[in-house]
Jmol script that loads the backbone (N, CA, C; Angstrom):
load data "model"
ATOM      1  N   MET A   1       0.639  -1.322  -0.004  1.00  0.00           N
ATOM      2  CA  MET A   1       0.026  -0.019   0.133  1.00  0.00           C
ATOM      3  C   MET A   1       0.994   1.142   0.244  1.00  0.00           C
ATOM      4  N   ARG A   2       1.857   1.198   0.968  1.00  0.00           N
ATOM      5  CA  ARG A   2       2.800   2.314   0.961  1.00  0.00           C
ATOM      6  C   ARG A   2       3.248   2.882  -0.589  1.00  0.00           C
ATOM      7  N   LYS A   3       4.021   1.686  -1.334  1.00  0.00           N
ATOM      8  CA  LYS A   3       4.458   1.516  -2.549  1.00  0.00           C
ATOM      9  C   LYS A   3       3.601   2.362  -3.480  1.00  0.00           C
ATOM     10  N   LEU A   4       2.107   2.260  -3.483  1.00  0.00           N
ATOM     11  CA  LEU A   4       0.885   2.503  -4.042  1.00  0.00           C
ATOM     12  C   LEU A   4       1.082   4.187  -4.067  1.00  0.00           C
ATOM     13  N   ILE A   5       0.982   4.629  -2.640  1.00  0.00           N
ATOM     14  CA  ILE A   5       0.955   6.012  -2.438  1.00  0.00           C
ATOM     15  C   ILE A   5       2.063   6.616  -2.922  1.00  0.00           C
ATOM     16  N   ILE A   6       3.340   6.108  -2.901  1.00  0.00           N
ATOM     17  CA  ILE A   6       4.424   6.683  -3.205  1.00  0.00           C
ATOM     18  C   ILE A   6       4.710   7.322  -4.551  1.00  0.00           C
ATOM     19  N   ALA A   7       3.960   5.712  -5.424  1.00  0.00           N
ATOM     20  CA  ALA A   7       4.017   5.946  -6.938  1.00  0.00           C
ATOM     21  C   ALA A   7       3.009   6.600  -7.191  1.00  0.00           C
ATOM     22  N   SER A   8       1.813   6.895  -6.641  1.00  0.00           N
ATOM     23  CA  SER A   8       0.801   7.788  -7.329  1.00  0.00           C
ATOM     24  C   SER A   8       1.104   9.439  -7.034  1.00  0.00           C
ATOM     25  N   VAL A   9       2.016   9.734  -5.883  1.00  0.00           N
ATOM     26  CA  VAL A   9       2.362  10.970  -5.213  1.00  0.00           C
ATOM     27  C   VAL A   9       3.379  11.412  -6.432  1.00  0.00           C
ATOM     28  N   SER A  10       4.089  10.623  -6.820  1.00  0.00           N
ATOM     29  CA  SER A  10       5.352  10.867  -7.572  1.00  0.00           C
ATOM     30  C   SER A  10       4.810  11.298  -9.158  1.00  0.00           C
ATOM     31  N   ALA A  11       4.131  10.075  -9.384  1.00  0.00           N
ATOM     32  CA  ALA A  11       3.497  10.319 -10.946  1.00  0.00           C
ATOM     33  C   ALA A  11       2.949  11.664 -10.928  1.00  0.00           C
ATOM     34  N   ILE A  12       1.938  12.059  -9.693  1.00  0.00           N
ATOM     35  CA  ILE A  12       1.526  13.525  -9.961  1.00  0.00           C
ATOM     36  C   ILE A  12       2.268  14.610 -10.064  1.00  0.00           C
ATOM     37  N   ALA A  13       3.167  14.764  -9.382  1.00  0.00           N
ATOM     38  CA  ALA A  13       4.476  15.448  -9.304  1.00  0.00           C
ATOM     39  C   ALA A  13       4.755  15.515 -10.620  1.00  0.00           C
ATOM     40  N   LEU A  14       5.218  14.472 -11.269  1.00  0.00           N
ATOM     41  CA  LEU A  14       6.269  14.543 -12.326  1.00  0.00           C
ATOM     42  C   LEU A  14       5.389  15.230 -13.545  1.00  0.00           C
ATOM     43  N   MET A  15       3.739  14.853 -13.407  1.00  0.00           N
ATOM     44  CA  MET A  15       3.026  15.194 -14.671  1.00  0.00           C
ATOM     45  C   MET A  15       3.200  16.896 -14.567  1.00  0.00           C
ATOM     46  N   GLY A  16       2.920  17.442 -13.367  1.00  0.00           N
ATOM     47  CA  GLY A  16       2.766  19.234 -13.118  1.00  0.00           C
ATOM     48  C   GLY A  16       4.202  19.396 -13.620  1.00  0.00           C
ATOM     49  N   VAL A  17       5.202  18.809 -13.695  1.00  0.00           N
ATOM     50  CA  VAL A  17       6.656  19.521 -14.070  1.00  0.00           C
ATOM     51  C   VAL A  17       6.774  19.206 -15.133  1.00  0.00           C
ATOM     52  N   ALA A  18       6.443  18.030 -16.052  1.00  0.00           N
ATOM     53  CA  ALA A  18       6.699  17.767 -17.326  1.00  0.00           C
ATOM     54  C   ALA A  18       5.478  18.219 -17.906  1.00  0.00           C
ATOM     55  N   ALA A  19       4.492  18.745 -17.729  1.00  0.00           N
ATOM     56  CA  ALA A  19       3.695  19.586 -18.651  1.00  0.00           C
ATOM     57  C   ALA A  19       4.144  20.759 -19.412  1.00  0.00           C
ATOM     58  N   CYS A  20       5.199  21.195 -18.991  1.00  0.00           N
ATOM     59  CA  CYS A  20       5.774  22.422 -19.664  1.00  0.00           C
ATOM     60  C   CYS A  20       6.574  22.482 -20.766  1.00  0.00           C
ATOM     61  N   ASN A  21       6.455  23.237 -21.937  1.00  0.00           N
ATOM     62  CA  ASN A  21       7.231  22.822 -23.122  1.00  0.00           C
ATOM     63  C   ASN A  21       6.936  21.549 -23.762  1.00  0.00           C
ATOM     64  N   GLU A  22       6.279  20.670 -23.634  1.00  0.00           N
ATOM     65  CA  GLU A  22       6.244  19.287 -24.044  1.00  0.00           C
ATOM     66  C   GLU A  22       5.528  19.399 -25.551  1.00  0.00           C
ATOM     67  N   THR A  23       5.972  18.459 -26.621  1.00  0.00           N
ATOM     68  CA  THR A  23       5.458  18.391 -27.783  1.00  0.00           C
ATOM     69  C   THR A  23       4.538  17.149 -27.795  1.00  0.00           C
ATOM     70  N   ALA A  24       3.912  17.191 -28.682  1.00  0.00           N
ATOM     71  CA  ALA A  24       2.590  16.246 -28.720  1.00  0.00           C
ATOM     72  C   ALA A  24       3.220  14.915 -28.532  1.00  0.00           C
ATOM     73  N   ALA A  25       4.083  14.591 -29.075  1.00  0.00           N
ATOM     74  CA  ALA A  25       4.817  13.134 -29.309  1.00  0.00           C
ATOM     75  C   ALA A  25       5.112  12.667 -27.848  1.00  0.00           C
ATOM     76  N   GLU A  26       5.897  13.946 -27.210  1.00  0.00           N
ATOM     77  CA  GLU A  26       6.011  13.863 -25.514  1.00  0.00           C
ATOM     78  C   GLU A  26       5.192  13.480 -24.955  1.00  0.00           C
ATOM     79  N   LYS A  27       4.023  14.115 -24.803  1.00  0.00           N
ATOM     80  CA  LYS A  27       2.540  13.888 -24.323  1.00  0.00           C
ATOM     81  C   LYS A  27       1.961  12.740 -24.300  1.00  0.00           C
ATOM     82  N   GLU A  28       2.178  12.135 -25.676  1.00  0.00           N
ATOM     83  CA  GLU A  28       1.684  10.786 -25.893  1.00  0.00           C
ATOM     84  C   GLU A  28       2.462  10.043 -25.551  1.00  0.00           C
ATOM     85  N   ALA A  29       3.608   9.852 -25.192  1.00  0.00           N
ATOM     86  CA  ALA A  29       4.857   9.207 -24.559  1.00  0.00           C
ATOM     87  C   ALA A  29       4.571   8.851 -23.206  1.00  0.00           C
ATOM     88  N   ASP A  30       4.610  10.324 -22.573  1.00  0.00           N
ATOM     89  CA  ASP A  30       4.203  10.172 -21.270  1.00  0.00           C
ATOM     90  C   ASP A  30       2.772   9.501 -20.666  1.00  0.00           C
ATOM     91  N   ALA A  31       1.768   9.637 -21.703  1.00  0.00           N
ATOM     92  CA  ALA A  31       0.703   8.894 -21.177  1.00  0.00           C
ATOM     93  C   ALA A  31       0.817   7.578 -21.404  1.00  0.00           C
ATOM     94  N   GLN A  32       1.706   7.027 -22.541  1.00  0.00           N
ATOM     95  CA  GLN A  32       2.053   5.602 -22.453  1.00  0.00           C
ATOM     96  C   GLN A  32       2.802   5.029 -21.558  1.00  0.00           C
ATOM     97  N   ALA A  33       3.729   5.538 -21.092  1.00  0.00           N
ATOM     98  CA  ALA A  33       4.546   5.288 -20.152  1.00  0.00           C
ATOM     99  C   ALA A  33       3.679   5.309 -18.716  1.00  0.00           C
ATOM    100  N   ASP A  34       2.930   6.502 -18.380  1.00  0.00           N
ATOM    101  CA  ASP A  34       1.921   6.003 -17.287  1.00  0.00           C
ATOM    102  C   ASP A  34       1.149   4.940 -17.401  1.00  0.00           C
ATOM    103  N   ALA A  35       0.573   4.502 -18.480  1.00  0.00           N
ATOM    104  CA  ALA A  35       0.045   3.113 -18.609  1.00  0.00           C
ATOM    105  C   ALA A  35       0.556   1.980 -18.103  1.00  0.00           C
ATOM    106  N   ILE A  36       1.786   2.039 -18.811  1.00  0.00           N
ATOM    107  CA  ILE A  36       2.697   1.103 -18.511  1.00  0.00           C
ATOM    108  C   ILE A  36       2.827   0.792 -16.905  1.00  0.00           C
ATOM    109  N   GLU A  37       3.324   2.043 -16.469  1.00  0.00           N
ATOM    110  CA  GLU A  37       3.788   1.940 -14.774  1.00  0.00           C
ATOM    111  C   GLU A  37       2.348   1.786 -14.111  1.00  0.00           C
ATOM    112  N   ALA A  38       0.973   1.931 -14.774  1.00  0.00           N
ATOM    113  CA  ALA A  38      -0.097   1.768 -13.737  1.00  0.00           C
ATOM    114  C   ALA A  38      -0.499   0.229 -14.047  1.00  0.00           C
ATOM    115  N   GLN A  39      -0.071  -0.242 -15.011  1.00  0.00           N
ATOM    116  CA  GLN A  39      -0.539  -1.614 -15.206  1.00  0.00           C
ATOM    117  C   GLN A  39       0.538  -2.479 -14.376  1.00  0.00           C
ATOM    118  N   ALA A  40       1.776  -1.967 -14.515  1.00  0.00           N
ATOM    119  CA  ALA A  40       2.693  -2.665 -13.820  1.00  0.00           C
ATOM    120  C   ALA A  40       2.156  -2.684 -12.055  1.00  0.00           C
ATOM    121  N   GLU A  41       1.948  -1.506 -11.904  1.00  0.00           N
ATOM    122  CA  GLU A  41       1.485  -1.229 -10.402  1.00  0.00           C
ATOM    123  C   GLU A  41       0.176  -2.316  -9.990  1.00  0.00           C
ATOM    124  N   VAL A  42      -0.322  -2.494 -11.245  1.00  0.00           N
ATOM    125  CA  VAL A  42      -1.857  -3.652 -10.724  1.00  0.00           C
ATOM    126  C   VAL A  42      -1.237  -4.851 -10.381  1.00  0.00           C
ATOM    127  N   GLU A  43      -0.185  -5.206 -11.302  1.00  0.00           N
ATOM    128  CA  GLU A  43       0.511  -6.759 -11.141  1.00  0.00           C
ATOM    129  C   GLU A  43       1.219  -6.612 -10.255  1.00  0.00           C
ATOM    130  N   SER A  44       1.849  -5.713  -9.772  1.00  0.00           N
ATOM    131  CA  SER A  44       2.794  -5.796  -8.820  1.00  0.00           C
ATOM    132  C   SER A  44       1.875  -5.886  -7.138  1.00  0.00           C
ATOM    133  N   THR A  45       0.883  -5.153  -7.053  1.00  0.00           N
ATOM    134  CA  THR A  45      -0.308  -5.062  -6.168  1.00  0.00           C
ATOM    135  C   THR A  45      -0.467  -6.291  -5.858  1.00  0.00           C
ATOM    136  N   GLN A  46      -1.422  -7.055  -6.976  1.00  0.00           N
ATOM    137  CA  GLN A  46      -1.665  -8.535  -6.861  1.00  0.00           C
ATOM    138  C   GLN A  46      -0.445  -9.422  -6.513  1.00  0.00           C
ATOM    139  N   LEU A  47       0.496  -9.570  -6.638  1.00  0.00           N
ATOM    140  CA  LEU A  47       1.529 -10.298  -6.402  1.00  0.00           C
ATOM    141  C   LEU A  47       2.140  -9.994  -5.070  1.00  0.00           C
ATOM    142  N   GLU A  48       2.049  -8.827  -4.539  1.00  0.00           N
ATOM    143  CA  GLU A  48       2.010  -8.392  -3.246  1.00  0.00           C
ATOM    144  C   GLU A  48       1.052  -8.901  -2.281  1.00  0.00           C
ATOM    145  N   ASN A  49      -0.218  -9.147  -2.796  1.00  0.00           N
ATOM    146  CA  ASN A  49      -1.381  -9.735  -2.240  1.00  0.00           C
ATOM    147  C   ASN A  49      -1.231 -11.104  -1.849  1.00  0.00           C
ATOM    148  N   ALA A  50      -0.636 -11.672  -2.823  1.00  0.00           N
ATOM    149  CA  ALA A  50      -0.524 -13.198  -2.891  1.00  0.00           C
ATOM    150  C   ALA A  50       0.547 -13.521  -1.983  1.00  0.00           C
ATOM    151  N   ALA A  51       1.454 -12.492  -2.038  1.00  0.00           N
ATOM    152  CA  ALA A  51       2.631 -13.020  -0.845  1.00  0.00           C
ATOM    153  C   ALA A  51       2.218 -12.838   0.514  1.00  0.00           C
ATOM    154  N   ASP A  52       1.191 -11.910   0.436  1.00  0.00           N
ATOM    155  CA  ASP A  52       0.645 -11.672   1.977  1.00  0.00           C
ATOM    156  C   ASP A  52       0.050 -13.046   2.554  1.00  0.00           C
ATOM    157  N   GLN A  53      -0.761 -13.891   1.687  1.00  0.00           N
ATOM    158  CA  GLN A  53      -1.539 -14.796   1.743  1.00  0.00           C
ATOM    159  C   GLN A  53      -0.474 -16.213   1.569  1.00  0.00           C
ATOM    160  N   ALA A  54       0.742 -16.096   1.478  1.00  0.00           N
ATOM    161  CA  ALA A  54       1.692 -17.153   1.204  1.00  0.00           C
ATOM    162  C   ALA A  54       1.779 -17.834   2.469  1.00  0.00           C
ATOM    163  N   THR A  55       2.028 -19.191   2.322  1.00  0.00           N
ATOM    164  CA  THR A  55       1.945 -20.115   3.330  1.00  0.00           C
ATOM    165  C   THR A  55       3.426 -20.267   3.841  1.00  0.00           C
ATOM    166  N   THR A  56       4.375 -20.025   3.085  1.00  0.00           N
ATOM    167  CA  THR A  56       5.877 -20.230   3.398  1.00  0.00           C
ATOM    168  C   THR A  56       6.465 -18.751   3.295  1.00  0.00           C
ATOM    169  N   ASP A  57       7.720 -18.636   3.973  1.00  0.00           N
ATOM    170  CA  ASP A  57       8.531 -17.881   3.799  1.00  0.00           C
ATOM    171  C   ASP A  57       9.212 -17.508   2.267  1.00  0.00           C
ATOM    172  N   ALA A  58       9.434 -18.917   1.619  1.00  0.00           N
ATOM    173  CA  ALA A  58      10.199 -18.999   0.402  1.00  0.00           C
ATOM    174  C   ALA A  58       9.149 -18.477  -0.598  1.00  0.00           C
ATOM    175  N   GLU A  59       7.671 -19.145  -0.499  1.00  0.00           N
ATOM    176  CA  GLU A  59       6.636 -18.503  -1.503  1.00  0.00           C
ATOM    177  C   GLU A  59       6.556 -16.918  -1.389  1.00  0.00           C
ATOM    178  N   ARG A  60       6.520 -16.597  -0.317  1.00  0.00           N
ATOM    179  CA  ARG A  60       6.438 -14.944   0.163  1.00  0.00           C
ATOM    180  C   ARG A  60       7.314 -14.250  -0.446  1.00  0.00           C
ATOM    181  N   ASP A  61       8.673 -14.661   0.106  1.00  0.00           N
ATOM    182  CA  ASP A  61       9.769 -14.122  -0.838  1.00  0.00           C
ATOM    183  C   ASP A  61       9.738 -13.992  -2.463  1.00  0.00           C
ATOM    184  N   ALA A  62       9.475 -14.886  -3.067  1.00  0.00           N
ATOM    185  CA  ALA A  62       9.422 -15.245  -4.434  1.00  0.00           C
ATOM    186  C   ALA A  62       8.438 -14.345  -4.688  1.00  0.00           C
ATOM    187  N   LEU A  63       7.104 -14.076  -4.097  1.00  0.00           N
ATOM    188  CA  LEU A  63       6.173 -13.181  -4.915  1.00  0.00           C
ATOM    189  C   LEU A  63       6.315 -11.809  -4.722  1.00  0.00           C
ATOM    190  N   ASN A  64       7.191 -11.449  -3.811  1.00  0.00           N
ATOM    191  CA  ASN A  64       7.512 -10.146  -3.480  1.00  0.00           C
ATOM    192  C   ASN A  64       8.927  -9.975  -4.604  1.00  0.00           C
ATOM    193  N   ASP A  65       9.680 -10.726  -4.532  1.00  0.00           N
ATOM    194  CA  ASP A  65      10.971 -10.568  -5.565  1.00  0.00           C
ATOM    195  C   ASP A  65      10.237 -10.457  -7.033  1.00  0.00           C
ATOM    196  N   ARG A  66       8.993 -11.203  -7.465  1.00  0.00           N
ATOM    197  CA  ARG A  66       8.253 -10.933  -8.758  1.00  0.00           C
ATOM    198  C   ARG A  66       7.770  -9.564  -8.923  1.00  0.00           C
ATOM    199  N   ALA A  67       7.105  -9.163  -7.565  1.00  0.00           N
ATOM    200  CA  ALA A  67       6.523  -7.740  -7.870  1.00  0.00           C
ATOM    201  C   ALA A  67       7.637  -7.199  -8.131  1.00  0.00           C
ATOM    202  N   ASP A  68       8.941  -7.042  -7.279  1.00  0.00           N
ATOM    203  CA  ASP A  68      10.064  -6.049  -7.653  1.00  0.00           C
ATOM    204  C   ASP A  68      10.326  -5.838  -8.893  1.00  0.00           C
ATOM    205  N   ALA A  69      10.577  -7.036  -9.638  1.00  0.00           N
ATOM    206  CA  ALA A  69      10.989  -7.095 -11.037  1.00  0.00           C
ATOM    207  C   ALA A  69      10.010  -6.557 -12.045  1.00  0.00           C
ATOM    208  N   VAL A  70       8.405  -6.846 -11.843  1.00  0.00           N
ATOM    209  CA  VAL A  70       7.618  -6.242 -12.696  1.00  0.00           C
ATOM    210  C   VAL A  70       7.687  -4.703 -12.405  1.00  0.00           C
ATOM    211  N   GLU A  71       7.738  -4.565 -11.083  1.00  0.00           N
ATOM    212  CA  GLU A  71       7.914  -2.504 -11.051  1.00  0.00           C
ATOM    213  C   GLU A  71       9.170  -2.142 -11.969  1.00  0.00           C
ATOM    214  N   GLU A  72      10.239  -2.753 -11.606  1.00  0.00           N
ATOM    215  CA  GLU A  72      11.622  -2.440 -12.509  1.00  0.00           C
ATOM    216  C   GLU A  72      11.396  -2.666 -13.774  1.00  0.00           C
ATOM    217  N   SER A  73      10.915  -3.593 -14.379  1.00  0.00           N
ATOM    218  CA  SER A  73      10.826  -3.694 -15.780  1.00  0.00           C
ATOM    219  C   SER A  73       9.908  -2.689 -16.303  1.00  0.00           C
ATOM    220  N   ALA A  74       8.580  -2.247 -15.516  1.00  0.00           N
ATOM    221  CA  ALA A  74       7.883  -1.404 -16.158  1.00  0.00           C
ATOM    222  C   ALA A  74       8.571  -0.135 -16.211  1.00  0.00           C
ATOM    223  N   GLU A  75       9.029   0.271 -14.884  1.00  0.00           N
ATOM    224  CA  GLU A  75       9.989   1.496 -14.897  1.00  0.00           C
ATOM    225  C   GLU A  75      11.151   1.602 -16.171  1.00  0.00           C
ATOM    226  N   GLN A  76      11.495   0.343 -16.170  1.00  0.00           N
ATOM    227  CA  GLN A  76      12.648   1.006 -17.747  1.00  0.00           C
ATOM    228  C   GLN A  76      11.852   0.900 -18.971  1.00  0.00           C
ATOM    229  N   ARG A  77      10.924   0.186 -19.357  1.00  0.00           N
ATOM    230  CA  ARG A  77      10.021   0.385 -20.498  1.00  0.00           C
ATOM    231  C   ARG A  77       9.370   1.671 -20.527  1.00  0.00           C
ATOM    232  N   ALA A  78       8.908   2.045 -19.490  1.00  0.00           N
ATOM    233  CA  ALA A  78       8.504   3.418 -19.395  1.00  0.00           C
ATOM    234  C   ALA A  78       9.412   4.592 -20.046  1.00  0.00           C
ATOM    235  N   ASP A  79      10.798   4.391 -19.161  1.00  0.00           N
ATOM    236  CA  ASP A  79      11.684   5.443 -19.307  1.00  0.00           C
ATOM    237  C   ASP A  79      12.273   5.143 -21.166  1.00  0.00           C
ATOM    238  N   ALA A  80      12.022   3.913 -21.404  1.00  0.00           N
ATOM    239  CA  ALA A  80      12.425   3.830 -23.075  1.00  0.00           C
ATOM    240  C   ALA A  80      11.594   4.567 -23.881  1.00  0.00           C
ATOM    241  N   VAL A  81      10.416   4.349 -23.457  1.00  0.00           N
ATOM    242  CA  VAL A  81       9.118   5.174 -24.355  1.00  0.00           C
ATOM    243  C   VAL A  81       9.440   6.564 -24.137  1.00  0.00           C
ATOM    244  N   GLU A  82       9.570   7.198 -23.276  1.00  0.00           N
ATOM    245  CA  GLU A  82       9.953   8.500 -22.954  1.00  0.00           C
ATOM    246  C   GLU A  82      11.011   8.915 -23.764  1.00  0.00           C
ATOM    247  N   GLU A  83      12.283   8.336 -23.491  1.00  0.00           N
ATOM    248  CA  GLU A  83      13.396   8.899 -24.388  1.00  0.00           C
ATOM    249  C   GLU A  83      13.145   8.834 -25.654  1.00  0.00           C
ATOM    250  N   ALA A  84      12.587   7.512 -26.040  1.00  0.00           N
ATOM    251  CA  ALA A  84      12.532   7.601 -27.368  1.00  0.00           C
ATOM    252  C   ALA A  84      11.619   8.501 -28.052  1.00  0.00           C
ATOM    253  N   ALA A  85      10.738   9.383 -27.289  1.00  0.00           N
ATOM    254  CA  ALA A  85       9.944  10.375 -27.882  1.00  0.00           C
ATOM    255  C   ALA A  85      10.882  11.754 -27.819  1.00  0.00           C
ATOM    256  N   GLU A  86      11.471  11.919 -26.664  1.00  0.00           N
ATOM    257  CA  GLU A  86      12.481  12.893 -26.522  1.00  0.00           C
ATOM    258  C   GLU A  86      13.605  13.034 -27.827  1.00  0.00           C
ATOM    259  N   ASP A  87      13.863  11.778 -28.184  1.00  0.00           N
ATOM    260  CA  ASP A  87      15.068  11.619 -28.962  1.00  0.00           C
ATOM    261  C   ASP A  87      14.600  12.184 -30.537  1.00  0.00           C
ATOM    262  N   THR A  88      13.030  11.946 -30.399  1.00  0.00           N
ATOM    263  CA  THR A  88      12.435  12.115 -32.216  1.00  0.00           C
ATOM    264  C   THR A  88      11.777  13.915 -31.936  1.00  0.00           C
ATOM    265  N   ALA A  89      11.883  14.098 -30.845  1.00  0.00           N
ATOM    266  CA  ALA A  89      11.101  15.797 -30.489  1.00  0.00           C
ATOM    267  C   ALA A  89      12.332  16.704 -31.380  1.00  0.00           C
ATOM    268  N   PRO A  90      11.536  17.816 -31.852  1.00  0.00           N
ATOM    269  CA  PRO A  90      12.555  18.805 -32.596  1.00  0.00           C
ATOM    270  C   PRO A  90      12.918  19.349 -31.126  1.00  0.00           C
ATOM    271  N   ALA A  91      14.586  20.194 -31.204  1.00  0.00           N
ATOM    272  CA  ALA A  91      15.017  20.867 -30.353  1.00  0.00           C
ATOM    273  C   ALA A  91      14.366  22.240 -30.071  1.00  0.00           C
ATOM    274  N   GLN A  92      14.418  22.434 -28.523  1.00  0.00           N
ATOM    275  CA  GLN A  92      13.507  23.689 -28.423  1.00  0.00           C
ATOM    276  C   GLN A  92      14.566  24.939 -28.060  1.00  0.00           C
TER     277      GLN A  92
END
end "model"
wireframe off; spacefill off
backbone 0.3
color backbone group
């Protein structure tokens, strides 16, 4: 739950800062990146909830590790989407 709150607050703060001087392509990329991260957050939360119900420490640890990997992978994919849009945007 704490991770969800932190991610939400961070996303809102970044959207406010990033909204200045963005091209349409960058705005679209940001929306795609946000969607990637939101989907990962859902999947990660489901894994963490499953970990809370795990009957063994090994199972709980494995599920939490998968949740962390999902978040990390999504962050990398989202960053790649945003960077690709920045690379194709005209210089300002």
